[in-house]
C-alpha positions in Angstrom: -14.9 21.3 5.4 -11.5 20.0 4.3 -11.2 18.5 0.8 -8.9 15.5 0.1 -7.9 14.0 -3.2 -6.9 10.3 -3.2 -5.0 9.1 -6.2 -5.8 5.4 -6.4 -9.0 5.5 -4.3 -10.3 2.0 -5.4 -7.3 0.1 -4.1 -6.8 -1.4 -0.7 -5.2 1.6 0.9 -7.3 4.2 -1.0 -10.5 2.6 0.2 -9.5 2.4 3.8 -8.2 6.0 3.7 -11.4 7.3 2.1 -13.4 5.6 4.8 -11.2 7.2 7.5 -11.4 10.7 5.9 -15.2 10.5 5.5 -15.5 9.7 9.2 -13.5 12.9 9.8 -16.0 14.9 7.7 -13.7 15.4 4.7 -15.1 16.0 1.3 -13.4 13.1 -0.5 -12.4 13.0 -4.2 -10.9 9.9 -5.6 -9.3 8.9 -8.9 -9.0 5.6 -10.8 -8.3 4.7 -14.4 -11.7 3.2 -14.5 -14.7 2.9 -12.2 -15.9 -0.5 -13.5 -18.1 -2.6 -11.1 -15.0 -4.8 -10.3 -12.9 -1.7 -9.5 -15.6 -0.5 -7.1 -15.7 -3.7 -5.0 -13.6 -2.3 -2.2 -15.6 0.9 -1.9 -18.8 -1.0 -1.9 -17.5 -3.5 0.7 -16.8 -0.6 3.0 -20.2 1.0 2.2 -18.7 4.3 1.0 -19.0 4.0 -2.8 -21.7 6.7 -3.2 -19.9 9.1 -0.9 -16.8 9.5 -3.1 -16.6 12.1 -5.8 -14.9 10.1 -8.6 -12.5 11.5 -11.2 -11.3 9.2 -14.0 -7.6 9.8 -14.3 -5.0 8.3 -16.6 -1.7 8.2 -14.6 0.4 8.0 -17.7 -1.0 11.4 -18.8 0.4 14.4 -17.1 -2.6 16.5 -18.2 -5.0 14.0 -16.7 -3.2 14.2 -13.3 -3.3 18.0 -13.4 -7.0 18.1 -14.3 -7.8 15.9 -11.3 -6.1 18.4 -9.0 -7.8 21.4 -10.6 -11.2 19.8 -10.4 -10.9 19.0 -6.7 -8.8 21.9 -5.4 -7.9 19.8 -2.4 -6.4 20.8 1.0 -4.6 17.4 1.1 -3.5 15.0 -1.7 -2.7 11.4 -1.0 -0.9 9.5 -3.7 -1.7 5.8 -3.3 -1.8 5.0 -7.0 0.9 2.8 -8.6 1.8 -0.3 -10.4 4.0 -3.2 -9.4 5.1 -6.4 -11.1 5.1 -9.1 -8.4 6.3 -12.1 -10.3 8.2 -10.4 -13.2 9.7 -7.2 -11.8 11.0 -6.2 -15.3 7.6 -6.4 -16.9 6.5 -3.0 -18.3 9.4 -1.0 -16.9 8.4 2.1 -18.9 4.9 2.2 -17.6 6.2 1.6 -14.1 8.6 4.6 -14.4 5.8 6.8 -15.7 3.1 5.8 -13.2 5.2 5.5 -10.1 7.8 8.1 -10.9 6.9 10.9 -13.4 3.3 11.0 -12.2 4.5 12.1 -8.7 6.7 14.8 -10.3 3.6 16.1 -12.1 1.6 16.2 -8.9 4.4 18.1 -7.2 4.7 20.6 -10.0 1.0 21.2 -10.0 1.1 21.8 -6.3 4.1 24.1 -6.6 2.6 26.3 -9.4 -1.1 26.4 -8.5 -1.6 25.1 -4.9 1.4 25.8 -2.7 -0.6 25.4 0.5 -1.9 21.9 -0.4 -0.3 19.2 1.7 0.9 16.0 -0.1 1.5 12.4 1.0 3.6 10.1 -1.1 3.3 6.3 -0.5 7.0 5.1 -0.5 8.0 1.5 -0.2 10.2 -0.8 1.9 11.3 -2.2 -1.5 13.6 0.8 -1.8 16.0 -0.6 0.7 18.5 -3.4 0.7 17.9 -6.3 3.2 19.8 -5.8 6.4 20.2 -7.7 9.7 19.1 -4.6 11.7 15.9 -2.6 11.6 15.3 -0.3 8.6 14.7 3.4 9.5 14.2 6.6 7.6 18.0 7.0 7.4 18.8 3.5 6.0 20.5 3.3 2.7 18.5 2.8 -0.5 19.5 -0.1 -2.7 16.6 -0.6 -5.2 16.8 -3.8 -7.3 13.8 -3.5 -9.6 12.1 -0.9 -11.8 9.4 -0.7 -9.2 11.8 0.0 -6.4 13.8 2.5 -8.5 10.7 4.4 -9.5 9.7 4.6 -5.8 13.1 6.0 -4.9 12.7 8.6 -7.6 9.3 9.7 -6.3 10.5 9.6 -2.7 13.5 11.8 -3.3 11.5 14.2 -5.6 9.0 14.6 -2.8 11.8 15.4 -0.4 13.4 18.0 -2.7 10.1 19.8 -3.3 9.9 20.1 0.5 13.4 21.4 0.8 13.6 23.7 -2.2 10.1 25.0 -2.4 9.0 24.7 1.2 6.0 22.6 0.3 4.3 20.5 2.9 5.2 17.0 1.6 5.6 13.8 3.5 6.7 10.3 2.5 5.3 7.3 4.3 7.7 4.4 3.9 5.2 1.6 4.0 6.2 -2.0 4.9 3.9 -4.9 3.8 0.3 -4.3 4.9 -2.6 -6.6 4.2 -6.4 -6.7 4.7 -9.5 -8.4 3.4 -9.4 -5.9 0.5 -6.1 -7.3 -0.8 -6.1 -8.5 -4.4 -5.8 -12.3 -5.1 -2.4 -11.7 -6.7 -0.9 -11.2 -3.3 0.2 -14.3 -1.4 -1.7 -13.5 1.8 -5.1 -13.1 0.2 -4.3 -16.1 -2.1 -3.7 -18.3 0.9 -6.8 -17.2 2.7 -9.1 -17.5 -0.3 -7.7 -20.8 -1.5 -7.9 -22.4 1.9 -11.6 -21.6 2.1 -12.2 -23.1 -1.3 -10.3 -26.3 -0.3 -12.3 -26.5 2.9 -15.5 -26.2 0.8 -14.2 -28.8 -1.7 -14.1 -26.2 -4.5 -10.3 -26.6 -5.0 -7.8 -29.5 -4.5 -4.4 -27.8 -4.1 -3.0 -24.5 -3.1 0.1 -23.8 -5.3 2.8 -21.6 -3.7 6.4 -20.6 -4.3 9.0 -20.0 -1.6 7.3 -20.0 1.8 10.4 -19.4 3.9 10.6 -15.7 3.0 9.6 -13.3 5.8 7.7 -10.0 5.8 6.9 -7.3 8.2 3.1 -7.6 7.9 0.7 -5.0 9.2 -3.0 -4.1 8.7 -3.8 -1.6 6.0 -6.5 -0.1 8.2 -3.9 0.9 10.8 -1.5 2.2 8.2 -3.9 4.8 6.6 -4.2 6.4 10.1 -0.5 7.1 10.0 -0.9 8.6 6.5 -3.5 11.0 7.8 -1.5 11.8 10.9 1.5 12.8 8.7 -0.4 15.6 7.1 -1.6 17.0 10.5 1.8 17.7 12.1 3.4 21.1 12.1 6.6 20.2 10.3 6.5 17.8 7.4 8.8 14.8 7.5 9.1 11.2 6.4 8.2 8.1 8.4 8.7 4.4 8.3 5.3 2.7 8.9 5.8 -0.9 10.1 5.1 -3.4 12.9 8.8 -4.1 13.7 8.1 -7.8 13.6 8.8 -10.4 10.9 6.8 -13.5 10.0 7.3 -16.1 7.2 4.8 -17.2 4.6 5.0 -20.6 6.3 3.7 -19.1 9.5 0.9 -17.3 7.6 0.0 -20.6 6.0 0.1 -22.5 9.3 -2.0 -20.0 11.2 -4.6 -19.7 8.4 -5.0 -23.5 8.1 -5.6 -23.8 11.8 -8.3 -21.1 11.7 -10.0 -23.1 8.9 -9.7 -26.3 10.9 -7.3 -27.9 8.4 -4.9 -30.1 10.5 -2.1 -30.6 8.0 -1.6 -28.1 5.2 1.2 -30.3 3.7 -1.5 -32.5 2.2 -3.1 -29.6 0.2 -0.1 -27.5 -0.7 1.9 -27.9 -3.9 5.1 -26.0 -4.6 6.1 -24.5 -8.0 9.4 -22.7 -8.4 7.9 -20.7 -11.2 6.1 -18.7 -8.5 9.3 -17.7 -6.8 10.2 -14.1 -7.3 13.2 -13.7 -9.6 14.5 -11.0 -7.3 13.6 -11.6 -3.7 14.9 -11.2 -0.1 14.7 -13.2 3.1 13.7 -10.5 5.5 13.3 -6.8 6.1 12.0 -5.3 9.3 11.0 -1.7 9.8 11.7 0.7 12.7 8.7 2.9 13.2 9.9 4.5 16.4 9.9 7.9 14.8 6.2 7.5 13.9 5.5 6.4 17.5 7.4 9.4 18.9 6.1 12.2 16.7 2.8 10.9 15.2 1.8 9.0 18.4 1.1 6.1 16.0 1.5 2.4 16.7 0.0 -0.6 14.9 -3.1 -2.0 16.7 -3.4 -5.2 14.7 -0.9 -8.0 15.3 0.0 -10.9 13.0 -2.6 -13.4 14.4 -5.3 -10.8 14.6 -4.7 -9.7 11.0 -5.0 -13.3 9.7 -8.2 -13.8 11.7 -9.6 -10.6 10.3 -8.9 -11.8 6.7 -10.3 -15.3 7.4 -13.5 -14.0 8.9 -14.1 -11.6 6.0 -13.4 -14.3 3.4 -15.7 -16.7 5.2 -18.6 -14.3 5.5 
């Protein structure tokens, strides 16, 4: 039986990945800074909480990261842990550098020294790239604008170098925006779905949003974790953009959600506040996942409208 270690198992991606690996008969270990009842919500929602072997891990501690690997001795490691500052990208830049950057270096060093046959997946981000009129591929130029994006570039390139210099099996999945019912309320997609339901049930008067004309390449997290797993099953490790290749605005997300809830005119219930606008933002980025389609035989199964319905149905349950 294969053993997998998921750093960040309680998050959206970690929970869906754990569910997938359990279905494939993996022995799944998962880490989190804490396993409080709130933190376990996603695992409980998926009905897998009792099936995960949990290891408390402080991602600012190199020793703690190494201990998690020693305890699990995994065949595969998936790093889905991380921190981002959505509204204030320069909040806690030192912690961001440690958790998103140096922690990955510690994982790589532990693999190199003790477990050179262990395969490693690093969750990279579309935030590493500059916006462009064309599609963003694995060969597009990096242009990080925030501590989060810079830390992700560091981790991405370190993962590549350990593959090249030490012949380790390491892969980076360059993930574009991906959502699900497990998304936190701090993300605009879940905020819209959750608030619309409260407004419909007369538990809230107004939904407050920032700029709704920005666009994102939105996919379903449950589809994206399949690509993560597929990356560690191929013969030759490589990096892959994981995306839908289509872009939709927050305005479209808002309109589709309101229709599903039977709200005819969202203009009556939405208020705009410029404070919620991201200080560093972009209009549009679209990913080119043709390499994943060709080599991994992966394509997203959940389109934009289906994703929103999935979130609305889960919120309303």
